[in-house]
N, C-alpha and C positions, 0 to 999 in steps of 0.2 A: 500317558502321561502317566508316570507311574509315581507316588507318595509314598514315603516310607515316615508313616509318626505313629512311630512304636513308642516315643519317651511320653507317653501322654499316660502313665502310668505314676500314678500317686499313693495312697494307702490304707484305703479299706474295699469295701464290697464291690466286686467287679459289675458290669454297666453295658449291653451292647449301644454302641449310637451309630446313627445313620447321621451321614455328615454330605450335602452337596457344595461340589465344588465347580462353582461354573467359569471358563476362561474364553473373559470375548476377545475377538480377534480387531487386531487397530484395523482401521484404514488402508485396504490396497490400492496405487494411487496408477494411473496412465498417463501419459503426455501427449496429447496431438497436437503433433507438429504444425496443422494446416489452421490460416489465419480465417475464424470468423467471427462475429459479435456474438454476444455474450448469452442471447434467447437462444439462440441455434446449437450452442454449443451446450447449453443446461439441456435443447432436446436431445441433442446427438445423447447425451452421457446417461439422459434416463432410458432412453431405447439399448443403447450397448454396454450399457453396466449399470450402476446403481445411481449415483447423478454426479453432478459438477462438484467438484473436490471441498471436503470438510477436514479442516485441520484442527482437532481439538485437543492433542497430545503433546510431549516432547517426542513419541515413540512414532508421531505422526509424522511430526516435523524431519523427524530421521529419513520416513520413507519417503515424503516428498520429496528434498532436497536428493536424494541416492538418484529417485525417478527424473529429475531434472538433470542431474550429473551425468547419468547417463545416454539422455540424447544430446547434451548437448547445448541446453537452452542458457543464455545467457541474458536473455531479454521479458519483456513481462508479459504475464501467464494469464488468462483469466482463471477465477475460481469460484466457488458458489455463492460466496459474500457479496449480497446487494442491499438495500433499502431499502427498505416494506412503506412504504409511499400509503399503501392501502389498509393500514393499520390504526388509524385513529381509531380513537375509545375512549369512553368515558370512564373515571376512575369509581365511582360510583354503579354497582356491581357488574366491572367490567364489562361496561353493556355498551357492543358495537357503534363506532357512528352509522348514522344513518343514513344510506344515499342522497335519501327522497329528501330529506329535508336539512341541508347545511347554511351555514348564514358565515362565509366565511366573507372577508375584507377585498374585495376584487386585488387579483392578482398570488395571492393567498390559497395554500402553503406554499413556500416558495423555498423553503430549507434554507435561509440562506447562511451561507458560510460552511454549510454542510451539516452541522448539528441544532438542527431546530426541530425539537421534537415535544415542546408541551406549548398548550393553547394557552392564549388570556385573550377576556376581552375589552375591545377596543373602543374610538367613538362608535355610534350607533347600536351598540352591543353587538356588534358583528365580533367577528376571532380571528385571530390572527397566530402566527406560528414564533419561537421565537426558543431561544437557548435556554435551557429548564434552571440552568443556576443563576438566570439574572434573580435580582432582589427586588420583589416589587410590592403591592399591596395585592388581596387575592379576596374571593368570593366565596364562604362556606355556605353549604344547606345541611338545615334539620329538619329532618321528617316531623318532628313533632308540633311544628310549625304548620300555616296554611298562609296560602294566599304571598303576599312581598314579603310580609315577615318569615318564610322559611327559607329565603335568601340572605343570609350573614356578610355585610362586608367588612372586612379585617383593614383596616387603612395604619396599622402600627403594630406588633414590627414589619419594616417588610422582608421576605423570604423567599428562599428558592422555592420552583414550586414541590420537590417532594417533601422537602418541611412544611409548606403549605396544606399539602396532602395528608401530614400526620397531625398538623392541626388540629383542622379540620373532623378528622375522625376519631381524635382524641377529646376536643370541644360542645360538636355537635354530630354531624351524622358522614360528610364525607365533604369537597371540592365539590360544587355549584356543575350540574349540568344543564343544558340548555336545547330541550327537545324540542320545540315546539315557537310559534311566536309569540307567547304570552310568554314562557320563561323568559326569551332573548328582550322583552321590553321591560324588565323587571331588572335583566342583566344592568342594560341600557344605562335605568335610572341608579343605581349602585356604582357603578364604572362613574358615570358623570361628577358623582360626589366623591370620590377617589383616586381617581385619574388609570390608567390603564391596569387592569387584575388578572390573575392567574384565575381561569376555572378549570374544571378536572378534567378535561381534554388532555389526553396525551396519545405517542406513538410507539414502535418499536422501532427504535434506530437502525441496526445493521442485526442483518438474520443471512442464515447461511440455506442456501437453496433445497434440504432437505427438511427444513422446519425447524431445524437444531435453533436455539438462541447462540445470539455472537456475546462473547467478553471477553475480556484483557485481550483485544484484537493489536497487532503489535503495528499501528500508523507508522508511515512515513513522515516525520517533519513536515507540520503546518496541515497534512492529512487528517482526517478527510477536510476538504473545500469548498466542494460543491460548487467547482470555477465554472460560471454560464451557468451554472441553477441546474444543471440535467447531467449530474455525475451520479448515477444511480447505481454502480455496479463496482466490481472493484477486482484490480490486478494483483498477484502479488509480484516483486521482483527483488531479489539476496534475501528473502526472509521479512520484508516489509510492504506491507499494504498499501493501495492506492487510489482515491475514487476517479473512476474514469464514464464516460459516458459509454451507454450500455450497447449502442451501436459500430463502435469501434470495431478496428480488427485484431483480434492476439490470438495463440496458440492457448491452448486450453487444458487442464489439467480432468480428469474422471476421475471418481472414486466405487470399489466397489469394497460392499461386506458379505464376508460369506459367514451362514448363521454358528450363531456360540456354539458352544460345545460345553459339555456338562457331563461330568462323573460323580457317580454317586458312591461312594466309601462306607464299609461299615467297620465300628471302631470298638475297642471293649477300651472300655477305662473304668479305673480305680480315683477314687476320691476319698477323703477323710471328710469329707462334707458333706451337705444332702446334695446330690444331682438334678434334683428337680428345684433350687433354689435358683433363680434367675443370675444370682451374683458367681455362684460357680458353673454355671451353663457360658456367663461371658469370659470367664476367665479359663478354659477349656479354649472355648475358640479362638482365645487371645493367643493360646499356646499353640494350636495348629496353623495359627495366620506367622506363627513367631517362625516353623517349620518350613513354613513353603518360603517365608523370605529369607532366609541360610540357604535354602537350595537353588534361589534366584527362580522363583516359581510364582511369586506374588504380584507382579505386575500382570496386570489388564487380569488378573483373577477375585472374584467374588466368592467368598465362604461363608455357608448357610445352613443351618439345623434343615434337617430333613423331618417335616413335623407326618408324625405317623397318621392312618385314619382316623382311630380314636382320641386325637389332640395330644396327644403325647410325645416329647422328642427322647425319654428315656423309658427303658424298660429292664427290669431286675432281672438277672439271669436264673433261671429258676435249677438248673440240675448244680451240683457241685465241682468245681474244678480243680 
């Protein structure tokens, strides 16, 4: 990668600069036409490649579609997207749910409709999963109080789970956690006064097999719906995602990520301002990025200053030029 960054000359003292350009490589995809379950596909991809396919950027989609077209695939295929059913946590300190103590209502959590990722206290203080967008009362926890007083029921106004979390963190400590039978007994009493109520229980909805968080997923209309209560894996068809049972048989996409490459460049910069001023440093970095963009080289590239062992970025050149 040859870089011609010779226009970074303004007006004054000459200063050598070291810049690190890190160019990341997009995912490379391989389509396997063998029909297998999602777990089998995941295991194969992790052994032979990097993982089941993760799709994050427009460049990824272009490469993904090119591989699909080259193999003539016209049906659905597995990718690495799955519903993380075991990621339940408490909002307070992001504490993982202790599987040795749970208080789920019989049959819960069931992810009914495919979008239930927040927890509420229902009859007998037991837990129920539901859509986080429902408007409900909620129960806060305040670390400054003890005993039953540490759980504060909020009957009005009704809020979504994220709104309730923000309210509790602003006015108290956080949404309520139920870590033992004593907590459950108190939450039961509060819930009985105000009805089903949000507590601090939540989970991640969908994740990629390689651990990357999933966002802005282009779901097909009506998806995900968890039809039949067991649709925890995703296939892609015509650029849209569908949730299906992980035991179904589909072709699958693996991806490979090659190590990122970096290039160190040493530049000489003239500036009429102090090059030790963070604003001037930021301005110079913006000019470098602009030059990369003009050459079509900014995509998937990170440009950063290379800090010297003494903690400085810039050093004045001692010899006269």
